[in-house]
N, C-alpha and C positions, 0 to 999 in steps of 0.2 A: 072846799074840795067837791067836785062833781062826783056823784055816785049813780049807780044803776041798781035796780032790784033784780036779783036772781033767786031762783028757788030750786029745791030738790024735794023729794018726798018727806024729808025731815022738817023742812020749813023754808022760810024766806030770809035772805040776808041782803044788806046794803054792801055793794062792792065798789071800790074805788074805780071810777070809770076810765082811769088812765091805764089800768092793767088789762091784759088780754086773757088772763085765766079767769075762771068763774067760781061758782059756789063750791063745787066739789074739791077743787084745788085749795080754796080758802080753808075749808074744814080740815084738809090734810095738813096744811101748814100749822094749824092750831093743835092738831092731835099728835103729830109726829115731830118731835124735836129731840133727835137721838144723837146724830153724829156731827151736826154743824156743816155737813157736806150736802149740798143740794144738787138737784139734777143738772143745773146749769154749770156746775163744776166738772161735769163729765160731758163736754160738748160732742164727743164722738158717739156717745149713747143717744143724746138728743137727735143727732143727725141720723143715726141708724133707725130710731123710732119714726122719724119723719119720712124716711125712705120706705119703711113698711106701710105707713099710712097712705103715702102717695100710691104705692103699688096696689093697696086695697081699693082706693077710690077708682083708679083706672080699670081695675079688674071688675068691680061692680058695674062700672059703665059698660064694659065690653059684654058682660053677661046680661045686661039689660035691666038691672034692678035699681040703678041710680041715674037720676036725671043727668044727661051729659053736661049741661051747663054747671050744675052743682059740682059734679065730679071734677070738672076742669078747674073750678075755683079752689076746690080743696087741694088739687095738685099744685096750683100756683102758690097757695099758702105754704105747702110743704117745701116747695123749691126755695122759698125765702128762708125758711128755718134751716134747710140743708146748707144754704149759703152762709149761715152763721148769724142771720138777723134774728131779733127778738130773743136773744139768748138769756136776757135777764128775766124773762117771763116763766122760766122753768125752775120753780121754787120749792118743790116738795123735797123732803129729806130722802136721801137714798135708802135709808132703813125705814121701813114702814110696814104696818099690818095690811092685810088685804091682798096679799100675793101680787102686788104691783098695780092694783086698781087705781090708786091715786096718781101714779105716774102716767098710766094710760089716759086718765081723765085730764090731767094737766096738758097732755098733748092734744087730746080731742078739743078741749075748750080753747086753747090758744089758736090751733089751726082754724077752728070754726070762726072765731072772732076776726082773725086776719082775713079769712075768706069773705066774711060779711062786709068788711070795709072795702075790700076789692070790688065787691058787687054793688057798692053804693049804699049799704045799710049801716046801721049803728051796731056797735058791740052789744051783744045780749039779745038782739032781735032774732031769736032762734026759730021763730016761725018760718023764716026763710031758709035757714041752714042750721041744723041742730047737731050738737056734739055727739049725741047718742044715735039719733035716727039716721044721720047722714055720714058724719066723719067716722063713726064706729060701726057703720052698717056691715053686717055679715062677719062681725068680729067679736071677740071677747078679750078681756085682759089675759085670759088663760092661753090664748094662742099668740096674740101680738106681743105680749111682754117677754116671754122666753125667746120668741123669734128675734125680737129686737136686741136682746142680750147677745144672741148668737151672731147677728149681723155686726154688732159693735165689736164683739170679741174677735171675730174673724179679721176685721180691719186692724185692730190693735195688735193681734198676734203677727200680722204681716209687718207692722212697724217693729215689733220685738225681734223678729227674724233678721231684719236689716241690721239692727244693733248687734246681734249675735254674730252675724257675718263680719261686721267691722272688727269685733274683738278677735274672732278666729284669725282674720287676716293679719292683724297686728302681732298676734302671738306667733304666727308662721314666719313673719319677717324676722322676729327676734330669734326664732329657732334657726334660721339660716345664718343670721349674723353671729350667733354664738356656737355654731356647730363644732368649732375646733377648740373650745374652751373646756378644759378638763376640770371637773369639780368632784367633790366627795358626795356619793349617794348616802342617804340616811334612812334607816328604818327604826321606827319607835324612838325617834330623836337621837339615835345612837349611830356612830359611824358604821357604814355598810361597805359597799364597794364603789369604785369610781364610775362616773358617768360623764356626760357632757352637759353643759348648760343648755346647749341646743336641744338635747334629748328632753330636758325638763320642760322647755317651752313647747316643744312639739307634742308632748303628752298633754299639756294644757289645751293646746289647739284641738287635739283629738277629743277631749271632753266636750268642747263647744260644738264641734262638728257632729258628734253623736246626739247632742241635745237639739241641734237644728233639725236633724232628721226626726227625732221623737216629736217635737213640737209641730213640725210640718204635718206629720201624720195625724196628730191629735187635732190640729186645726180643721181637718176635713170633717170631723164630727160636728163642727159648728155650721156646716152647710146644709144639714138636714133639718127642715123646719116643719112645724105643725100648723101653718097658716091654713085656715079653713076648718080647723078642729073645733073652734069656738069654745063652749063652756067646758066640756069634759072629753072631747074627741069625737063626738057623734056628728058634729057639723050642724047642730040645731040652729035655725034662723039664718042659715047661710045658703046661697044658691048652690046647687049641686055641682055646677061647672066652675064655680069660683076657685076651688082648690087646684084645678088644672091650669088656671090662668095666672094666679097671683105670684107663684114662684118665678115664672117666666118674666113677668113685669118687674119684679124685684131684681132679677138678674140683669135686666136691661138697665135699670136705674143705677145699680151698684157696680156692675162689671164683674161680679162674682157669680159662679154657677150654683145658685141655691136650688135645692131639690126637696120634694116631699119626703117627710119621714115615712118609713114603711108601714108604721102602725100608729095612727093618730091618737088612739086612746092611750097606748103605752107612752107615746111621746109627750102627752099632756101632763101625765102624772109623774113621769120618771125624769130625774135631773142628773143621771149618772154621766152624761156627756160632759157636764161641767166638772164633775169629779175627775174624769179622765184627763181633761185638759189641765186641771189644777195639779194633778199628779206629775205631769210632764214638767210643769213650771217648778214644782218643788224639787224635782230631780236636778233641773238646771241650777236652781238656787243653791242646792247642796254642793254641787261641783264648783260653781262660781265662788262660793265662800271658801272652799278649799284652796282655790287658786289665789284668791286675795290674801289668805292667811299665809300661804307658802311664800308669796312675794314679801310679805311683811317680815317673816322670819329671815329670809335670805338677805333682806335689807338691814337687819338689826345691827346696831352699833352706834356710831360709825367705827369706833375703835374697840369696843368691848363686846361686840356681838359677832355674827357670822360675816357680815360685810361683803357678801359675794356679789351683790348688785347694789346699784344706787337708784332709788326711786326719785323722781323729780321732786324738788323741794317746793311745796305748794303754799306754806304759810308758817309763821313762827309757831313753835310747839309748846311754849310755856310762858306763863306770865311772870315766872320767877327765875327760870334757868336760862340765861342768855345763850343764844346759838343753838338751842335744842329745836330739832325739826322732827315732827311725828309723821308716821305713815298714814295720814288722815284719809286718803282715798281708799286704801285697803280696808281701813276700819269702817268707813261709812258703807262700803259695799257689803261687808259682813253683816252690818246691822240691817241693811235693806233685805238681804237674803233671809235673815231670821223672820222678818215681817212676812215674806212670801211663804215661808214654812208654816207660820202661825195661821195665815189666811187659808192654807190648805185644810187645816183642822176645822175652821169655820165652815168652809164649803162642804166638807164631808158630813158634818153634823146637820147642817141645814138640809142637805140632800136626804139624809137618813130620816128627817122629820116629815117627809112627805107622807100624807095619809090618804088612802083611797084614791079618788080620781084627780087629785090636784096636790101640788106641793105649795103650801102657803108661804114658805120661807124663801122663795126665789129672790126677793129683794136683798136678803143677806148674801145669797150666792153671787148675785150680780155685783154688789158692792165690793165684796172680797176679791172676786175674780178680776174686776177692772183694776183694783188697786195692785194686785199681784202683777198683772201684765205691765202696767205703767211703771211700777217700781223696778221690776226686773229689766225692762227696756232701758231705763235711766242708769241702772247699775252697770249693765253691760257696756253702755256707751261711755260712762264715766271711767270705768277701769281701763277701757281701750285707749281713750284720748288723754287722760290725766295721770295714768300710771305706766301702762305698757309701752305706749308709743315712744316716749323719750327716756325710758330707763336705760342705764348703762351697766356694763359688767366690770367687776374687779378681777381681771384675769389672774393677777399675781396672788391675790388672796385665795382664789379658788384652787390654784395649783399647790399653794403652801399647805392647804388643808388636806390635800391628797397625800403629799409626801410626808406629812407629819402624823398621819393617821395610823392607828393600830389596825384599823379595818382592812388595810391592804394585805395583811397577813393571809387573808383568804386566798390570795393568789398563790401561796405556797402549798396549799392543800394537795393539788395533784402531784406535787413533787416530793413532799415530806410526809403527807398523811395528816389527819386531823389532830392526833395527839401531839406531835412535835410542833405543829403550827399553833396549837392552843398554848403550849408552854412558852413559845416565843412571845405570844401576845401577853401572857401573864407577866413575863419579865419586863416587856416594854412598858406596860402600865405601871409596874412597880418602880422602874428606874428612870423612865423617860427616854430611854435609848431608842433610836430608830430600829424597826424590825429587821431591816437588811443588815445592820451592824451586828445584831445579836446572832442572826443566822450565820454570818461570816465568822464570828468569834467561835461559834460552836462547830465550825467546819462542815456544816451540812451541805453547803454549795459554794462554788467559786464566786468571786466578785463579778465576773462576766456573766455568769448564770443569774445571779441576783439582779444585776442591772437590767438584764433582758426581761426577767419576769416582772420587775417593778416598773418597767417602762410604761407610762400611763396609757399609751395607745395600745400596747399589748394587753393590758388589763381590760380594755374595752372590747377586745376581740373574743368572740365566743369559743374559738379553737384554743386548745391547751398548748401553751408555749413549752417547748422542750429545750 
């Protein structure tokens, strides 16, 4: 195996010459073996980091501190990474010490060695193009790493919003399809008053619509970057005009309007923007889990449960009970939501651990945030396409539950008062008789009056029936 020698201030190492990363990445791989999830498993993050590095090179070229030829080769190397090439070279664990320095150096080393080969040199000939002196010029992990997380998060949040819109639209379709199907409403798992199945699905759609608005708003916080802040926000070792150029270059590269954070020192040490985004994701996860569980309960049966809807049959549900089908899509969506909720705690704690001028726990934030966005995107899409899209309603079962419910006695309140209505409910529960029959036996109302009051559509009307 051919090798090359590389060194850092700790010492010299033999590196497999087939790889494009260098000594600092090699040390990180040995030191950090936490999750089994490597940078390459998050290609959108690699792409975002390469976009930041390209913007940095072109900005340094424009302000006159980087040789134009070197800058152009760095940009060409970044373009290859952005296009998905060299993905296997990004090998550091997503969870790492050093506030993301190992990830930054993994990018710097790979970009530099790709650029060296494009220039006609060998990998490791850093006298011509150096990972720190050129690829990392005017930068620090402390501005490029959080900025790259934000660039990646912005892109992934956009993907999530598309999945959310898909689910909202499928729920709205069912709301319209089921608008005339009367069903029993329930509070605390007990009979309440009638509603429609359409109302139920319209409420679900409203949850998702609200969360789309919240996440869209939260996504905007990802567009404020501290590029040019370098180590602690003062901009040391960076050309003073760089910060006025780099966001514009990055915006041109990504198509997203990235902007300077209003206070670089605050932005370098504070990670509350990620907490804010994670909070919006957690809210969406809580609501999505509620939707999935309600669908699961409405589908329960098929003969000994509520049986109000039929979820699509996705796979056999038991290794021992023939014919059993489980609501697996609703279940997996619930599990995914719990993961997002747990990640929110991780992000909160990592953010809280920021001390003085830097938050050293940003890798934990990025890892948890990317996982939450990805999981939630998949959960939204899965529920939309594998559960909601092709579910059907059991109209007869829904109506039967309304007509047989004691809860409809609530409709008598305006006519008989609470005490008489409660006594009817008590007898109905004790005897199993319909509430209308009891009311008629007691002579409280005529049959015509009872039929009019208990007409399902009248019970859905907010005006009192006389």
